[in-house]
C-alpha positions in Angstrom: 59.3 -29.6 4.0 56.7 -31.2 2.1 59.2 -32.2 -0.2 61.4 -34.3 3.0 58.2 -35.4 4.4 57.1 -37.2 0.9 60.7 -38.6 0.6 60.5 -40.0 4.8 57.0 -41.2 3.8 58.6 -43.0 1.0 60.8 -45.2 2.8 58.1 -46.1 4.8 56.1 -47.1 2.3 59.0 -49.5 0.6 59.4 -50.9 4.5 55.4 -52.0 4.7 55.4 -53.9 1.4 56.0 -57.5 2.9 53.3 -56.3 5.6 49.5 -56.8 4.1 48.4 -58.4 6.9 46.7 -57.0 9.4 44.1 -55.5 7.1 41.3 -53.3 7.0 38.2 -54.6 5.1 36.7 -52.2 3.3 33.7 -52.7 1.1 34.2 -56.4 0.7 38.4 -55.4 -0.6 41.7 -56.4 2.2 43.2 -52.9 2.0 47.0 -53.3 3.8 48.7 -50.5 5.9 50.5 -49.5 2.5 47.7 -48.0 1.1 47.0 -45.3 3.7 51.4 -44.6 3.7 51.0 -44.1 0.0 48.1 -41.3 0.7 50.4 -40.0 3.3 53.3 -39.7 0.3 51.0 -38.7 -2.3 49.6 -35.9 -0.7 52.8 -33.6 0.6 54.0 -34.9 -2.8 51.8 -32.8 -4.6 51.8 -30.3 -1.6 55.6 -30.0 -2.8 54.5 -29.5 -6.7 51.9 -26.9 -5.4 54.8 -24.7 -3.6 57.2 -25.5 -6.2 59.8 -27.3 -3.9 60.0 -29.7 -6.5 58.4 -30.2 -10.7 56.5 -33.2 -12.3 59.2 -35.6 -14.2 57.7 -37.0 -17.5 58.4 -39.9 -18.5 57.4 -41.6 -21.7 56.2 -44.9 -19.9 53.2 -43.2 -18.6 51.3 -43.1 -21.7 51.8 -47.3 -21.5 50.3 -46.7 -17.9 47.7 -44.6 -19.2 46.7 -47.1 -21.9 46.3 -49.7 -19.4 43.9 -47.7 -16.8 41.9 -46.7 -19.7 41.2 -50.2 -20.3 40.6 -50.9 -17.4 38.1 -47.7 -17.0 36.6 -49.2 -19.9 36.0 -52.6 -19.0 34.7 -50.9 -15.5 31.9 -48.9 -16.8 31.0 -51.9 -19.0 30.7 -54.3 -15.9 27.9 -55.9 -14.6 29.0 -55.3 -11.1 29.8 -51.4 -11.8 30.0 -50.9 -8.4 32.5 -53.2 -7.4 34.9 -53.1 -10.7 35.0 -49.1 -9.9 36.0 -49.9 -6.5 38.8 -52.0 -7.6 39.5 -49.4 -10.2 40.7 -47.0 -7.5 43.3 -49.8 -6.3 44.3 -49.7 -9.9 45.0 -46.4 -9.9 46.9 -46.3 -7.0 49.3 -49.2 -8.2 49.7 -47.5 -11.5 50.7 -44.3 -9.1 53.3 -46.2 -7.3 56.0 -46.1 -10.6 55.2 -42.4 -11.0 55.7 -42.0 -7.6 58.7 -43.4 -7.2 60.3 -41.7 -10.2 59.3 -38.5 -9.0 60.7 -38.9 -5.2 63.8 -40.7 -6.3 65.9 -38.1 -7.3 69.3 -39.1 -6.8 71.6 -42.7 -6.3 71.9 -42.3 -2.9 68.3 -42.3 -2.8 68.2 -45.0 -4.8 70.3 -47.2 -2.5 68.4 -46.2 0.2 65.1 -47.2 -0.7 66.6 -51.0 -1.8 68.1 -51.0 1.7 65.5 -50.2 3.3 63.3 -52.9 1.2 66.0 -55.1 2.5 65.8 -54.6 6.1 62.0 -54.8 5.9 62.8 -58.4 4.4 65.2 -59.4 6.7 62.5 -58.4 9.2 59.8 -60.9 7.5 62.5 -63.7 7.1 63.3 -63.8 10.4 60.0 -63.7 11.7 59.4 -66.7 9.5 62.1 -68.7 10.7 60.5 -67.9 13.9 57.2 -69.3 12.5 58.7 -72.7 11.6 60.5 -73.0 14.9 56.5 -72.0 16.5 54.9 -74.5 14.0 56.8 -77.7 15.5 57.1 -76.8 19.2 53.7 -75.4 19.6 51.3 -76.7 16.6 47.9 -75.4 18.4 49.2 -71.8 19.0 46.8 -68.9 17.8 49.9 -67.5 15.5 50.0 -70.2 12.8 46.2 -69.7 11.7 47.3 -66.4 10.1 50.8 -67.4 9.1 50.5 -70.4 7.7 48.4 -71.4 4.8 46.5 -74.8 4.1 48.1 -77.3 1.9 46.0 -76.5 -1.2 47.0 -79.0 -3.9 50.4 -79.6 -2.1 50.7 -82.7 -0.4 49.5 -83.2 3.0 53.1 -83.1 5.1 54.8 -82.5 8.8 55.9 -79.0 7.8 54.5 -75.6 7.3 53.4 -74.1 4.1 54.7 -70.3 4.9 52.2 -66.9 4.0 53.8 -64.5 7.1 52.2 -61.6 7.1 51.1 -62.2 3.1 47.8 -63.4 1.4 49.1 -66.6 0.1 52.6 -68.6 -0.3 52.9 -67.9 -4.0 52.8 -64.1 -3.6 55.7 -64.2 0.1 57.3 -66.3 -2.9 57.5 -64.1 -5.6 58.6 -60.8 -2.9 61.1 -62.9 -1.5 62.1 -63.6 -5.1 62.4 -59.7 -6.3 64.5 -59.5 -2.6 66.8 -61.8 -3.4 67.6 -60.4 -6.4 68.1 -56.9 -4.7 70.6 -58.7 -1.9 72.9 -59.6 -5.0 72.8 -56.0 -5.9 73.5 -55.2 -2.3 76.5 -57.2 -2.3 78.0 -57.1 -5.8 78.3 -53.0 -4.8 79.4 -53.5 -1.5 76.7 -52.3 0.2 76.6 -55.7 2.4 79.1 -57.3 3.5 79.8 -61.0 2.0 79.5 -62.7 5.7 76.0 -60.8 5.7 75.7 -61.9 1.2 75.7 -65.9 2.4 73.6 -65.4 6.0 70.5 -63.5 4.2 70.3 -64.8 0.9 70.6 -68.7 2.4 67.5 -67.3 4.8 65.6 -66.5 2.0 65.6 -69.2 0.1 65.0 -71.5 3.2 61.7 -69.1 3.6 60.8 -69.4 0.2 61.5 -73.3 0.2 58.5 -73.4 2.8 56.3 -71.2 0.7 56.2 -75.0 -1.8 55.3 -72.7 -4.2 55.4 -72.7 -8.2 57.0 -69.8 -8.1 60.4 -71.1 -6.7 62.1 -71.8 -10.2 62.0 -68.1 -10.2 65.0 -68.4 -8.3 66.9 -70.6 -10.5 66.7 -68.3 -13.1 67.9 -65.3 -10.9 70.9 -67.6 -10.1 71.8 -68.8 -13.6 71.2 -65.1 -15.0 73.8 -63.5 -12.2 76.0 -66.2 -12.6 76.4 -65.3 -16.3 76.5 -61.9 -16.0 79.7 -62.3 -13.5 81.6 -64.6 -15.0 80.5 -64.6 -18.8 84.7 -63.6 -19.8 86.5 -65.1 -17.5 84.6 -68.7 -16.5 82.5 -68.7 -20.2 81.9 -72.5 -19.7 80.9 -72.2 -16.4 78.7 -69.3 -16.7 76.8 -70.8 -20.0 76.2 -74.2 -17.7 74.7 -72.1 -15.2 72.4 -70.2 -17.4 71.6 -72.9 -19.4 70.9 -75.0 -15.7 69.0 -72.2 -14.4 66.7 -71.9 -16.8 66.3 -75.9 -17.3 65.2 -75.9 -13.4 62.9 -72.8 -13.7 61.2 -74.5 -17.0 60.4 -77.8 -14.6 58.9 -76.3 -11.8 56.9 -74.4 -14.7 56.1 -77.8 -16.0 54.8 -79.0 -12.6 52.0 -76.7 -13.0 50.2 -78.8 -15.7 49.6 -82.2 -13.6 47.9 -82.9 -10.7 50.6 -84.3 -7.9 48.0 -87.0 -6.5 44.2 -88.4 -8.2 41.4 -85.9 -7.3 37.6 -86.3 -7.8 37.0 -83.2 -9.4 39.1 -83.6 -12.8 37.2 -83.4 -15.8 39.4 -85.7 -17.3 42.6 -87.7 -16.7 45.1 -89.5 -19.2 47.4 -92.1 -19.1 50.8 -92.3 -19.9 53.3 -95.1 -19.6 51.0 -97.3 -17.5 50.5 -93.7 -15.3 47.2 -92.0 -15.1 47.4 -88.9 -14.6 44.7 -86.1 -14.0 45.4 -82.3 -14.7 46.2 -79.9 -12.2 43.8 -76.8 -10.7 45.5 -74.3 -12.5 45.2 -76.2 -15.6 41.1 -76.1 -14.7 41.6 -72.7 -13.7 43.4 -71.6 -17.0 40.6 -73.3 -19.3 38.2 -71.7 -17.4 39.2 -68.7 -17.6 39.9 -68.3 -21.6 36.8 -69.4 -21.4 35.5 -65.9 -19.7 37.9 -64.0 -22.1 36.0 -65.3 -25.2 33.1 -64.5 -24.1 33.8 -60.8 -23.2 36.7 -60.8 -26.0 37.1 -56.8 -26.0 36.3 -55.4 -22.6 36.5 -58.6 -20.6 33.7 -58.9 -18.0 35.5 -56.4 -15.6 37.8 -55.7 -13.5 37.6 -56.5 -10.1 35.3 -59.6 -11.2 36.0 -63.3 -10.9 38.1 -64.7 -13.7 36.1 -68.1 -12.9 34.9 -70.3 -10.6 36.3 -73.8 -10.7 35.4 -76.4 -7.8 39.0 -78.5 -6.5 39.8 -81.3 -4.3 42.2 -80.4 -1.8 45.0 -83.0 -0.8 43.4 -82.8 2.1 40.1 -83.7 1.1 38.1 -80.5 1.0 37.1 -78.9 -1.8 38.1 -75.1 -2.7 36.0 -72.8 -5.1 38.9 -71.0 -7.1 38.1 -67.6 -9.1 41.5 -66.3 -9.8 43.5 -67.1 -13.0 46.4 -67.7 -11.3 48.5 -66.1 -15.1 49.1 -62.4 -15.4 48.0 -62.3 -19.1 44.4 -64.5 -18.2 43.7 -62.4 -15.3 44.0 -59.3 -17.4 42.5 -60.6 -20.2 39.6 -62.2 -18.4 38.8 -58.8 -16.8 39.5 -56.0 -19.0 39.5 -57.7 -22.6 42.1 -57.6 -25.7 42.5 -54.0 -24.6 43.9 -54.6 -21.4 45.8 -57.9 -22.5 47.4 -55.4 -25.1 48.1 -53.2 -22.8 50.2 -55.9 -20.0 51.9 -57.1 -22.9 53.3 -53.6 -24.4 54.5 -52.6 -20.5 56.1 -55.7 -19.8 57.9 -55.0 -24.2 58.7 -52.1 -22.9 60.9 -52.9 -19.4 62.6 -56.0 -20.9 63.9 -54.2 -24.6 64.6 -51.2 -22.6 67.7 -53.3 -20.7 67.9 -56.3 -23.5 68.5 -53.5 -25.8 71.5 -51.9 -23.3 75.1 -53.3 -23.0 75.7 -54.8 -19.9 78.8 -54.9 -19.5 81.0 -55.8 -16.3 81.8 -52.3 -14.9 79.6 -51.3 -11.8 77.3 -49.5 -13.8 75.4 -52.1 -15.0 74.9 -54.2 -11.7 71.6 -52.2 -10.5 69.7 -51.8 -13.9 70.7 -55.4 -14.6 70.0 -57.1 -11.0 66.1 -54.9 -11.5 65.8 -56.4 -15.0 66.3 -60.3 -13.6 64.1 -59.1 -10.4 61.5 -58.1 -12.9 61.7 -61.3 -15.2 61.8 -63.5 -12.6 58.6 -61.8 -10.8 56.3 -60.4 -13.2 56.7 -62.1 -16.3 57.9 -65.7 -15.5 56.2 -66.2 -12.3 53.2 -64.3 -13.7 52.7 -67.3 -16.1 51.2 -69.2 -12.8 50.3 -66.3 -10.9 48.3 -63.3 -10.7 50.9 -61.1 -9.8 49.5 -58.0 -11.6 48.4 -56.6 -8.6 51.1 -56.9 -6.4 52.4 -53.4 -5.3 55.8 -54.1 -4.8 56.2 -55.1 -8.4 54.7 -51.9 -9.7 57.6 -50.5 -7.2 60.4 -52.5 -8.4 58.9 -51.1 -12.1 60.0 -47.6 -10.1 63.1 -48.3 -9.2 64.0 -49.8 -12.7 62.9 -46.5 -14.2 64.9 -44.5 -12.0 67.9 -47.2 -12.8 67.6 -46.8 -16.6 66.7 -43.1 -16.3 70.4 -42.4 -14.8 72.3 -45.3 -16.6 71.1 -43.2 -19.8 72.3 -40.1 -18.5 75.8 -41.8 -18.2 75.8 -41.6 -14.0 75.7 -44.6 -12.9 76.6 -46.7 -9.5 79.8 -46.4 -8.3 80.3 -49.1 -5.4 80.7 -46.4 -3.0 77.4 -45.1 -3.0 
């Protein structure tokens, strides 16, 4: 009974990943519904272990999670604002528990398939809501709902279009979530879990809503598409496959390179430079990266403290207003500035382990490779690539993705695979 409730609650948790707003404010931290569902899931899972309905499943990946948590714990102890750091540390413990919870509760390929379908169902509702918000923007510009679902332009040029964030806190986080959902949709279509007509409509809507985020992470979609075409056609149409992968990498690189130059002059630029007669100014991300790197240098070993600001940068937005930016906008700089070199080493080892697990595998064209490959490219796009321009180390959907990767790799290593009929 306890185990069944835990698994049902886990389904609700995965469904709720795209609903961060509305949230509950506690100690200046924003707590979305997912956290409360996690507590329910974890409680019933522990009860199922105590009542011997299931056993704890160990994975060597847990040692890396423990190392990462230890680095953050030391950082919190040495933090100037230890109260805030320890509250944030509780949130970090929750995030690191997500892969453990999923690896223990997902005990079959059928259950893994169900979680992916539930994830996509939640995405479908979010995407349809996004279409409604776009129509509402052009129909009733002053509607109160737009205040919660449309973001400010920031460094993006002001125009007659909505910059969507929907139920997320920022457009970049929404774009990151949609890029993972896009990969999961390709997996589902390849394994015949959804019809081709559904794939065409659903993928088009995901790309449409993602485009309205006007996010630097949009290059992640090109990376996913390029890699997926290469994976699907590398044998019978090798030239086309190589060209698609090269094009996807090139587009992703161009989106990344755009983050270095501001799209228009701004008074907060610490410097400028000329190139072919044109004057260029540093983007807010360049200013943030410089300031976050300086924070890391000043707190080299243990960081400034978990939950503390990585920087304090004032930037003039394209609408003329000013914003104070405190987030590093980079996974590695964010962890380094808060938890020092030990935290940075831990997150690098986590990424390296997950990449190596799949790079060392033989991604053959049979159906057993579709799921682990799709999850791998979702991780590369959302955590690694988009992590270069956004601090996504605390994105709950990415830690759920890591849990799914552990399950898929475990099943593949056991030689069980995933048949199209599942």
